[in-house]
N, C-alpha and C positions, 0 to 999 in steps of 0.2 A: 414326856415322849412314849410313845407306848413299843413295845417292845414287838418287834418284826417277825416274823418266822424265814426261816432261806426256804427258796424254793426248790424245789427238784435238781432245776440246772444251777443255779450257786451252788448246791452240792458237791453235783457233780464236774464241775468247776474247780471246784476245792479240792476234789476226790486225784483228779488230773494233776492239780499244780503239787499237790503230794509225792504223788508217782513220778513227776519227773524230777524231782529232788534226790529219789533214790540212787542209789550209784549200781543198780542192778541194769546194765544196757539193756535188757528187752522193757523192762520197766520206763525208758524213757519215748518208747517206740507209739504214739497215740495212736497209729491205726489198731493196736489189737485191745479190746475193751477188758480189763482186769474187774472183778467184783470188789466194790468200795472195800469188804471185808477182810479181803487181801491185800490190797494197799494199806489199810489201816493196821493190819498185823506188822507187814514189813517194816512200817514206817515205826512202829513202835518198835521193833527190834533193831533196827539201825540205832535207834537214840538211846537204846542199854548197852548198844556196843559200843556208842561215841560216848557215853557217858565212862565204863570200863576204860575206853583208851586215855580219855582225859585224867582218871583218875593214878595210873599205871603211868602216864606224863609228868601229871605230877608229884610221885612218890621219886620219881626217876630226878625230878630238877630238885625237890627237896634234897637228896640224898648228896646230888650233884654239890649246890648251893653249899650243904654242911660238908663235903670233904674238903683235904687239904689241897686237894690239887690244882685247886679253880685260886684264879689267882684275882687281888683287888678288881683289876683293869675289867675281869672276867665279868665277874657279879656285878658288876658295876653295868656292862654291858648288856645282861640280862637282864636286872631290874629295870633298863631304860625300854628294854623289847618289850617286855612284861605290862609295861605300863602305857604304853603305845596304845590307840585303840582305832 
């Protein structure tokens, strides 16, 4: 199957979809045209921020699970919640 190139309309549609996913409320406004490079930079920065948050929360969870303050029932509940998808 030959590789098909994206059209400009398809690329613009993907940029608008990325823009809509960003938490900045002004980026959700579809009437304001934002350059694709700006949307891509904001998306990359947001992903990096989310990665840091995940790392921080993972570290906190690890400390909590290793602490003596957590009961076995709490640990089971947390493990069950983490395994749910």
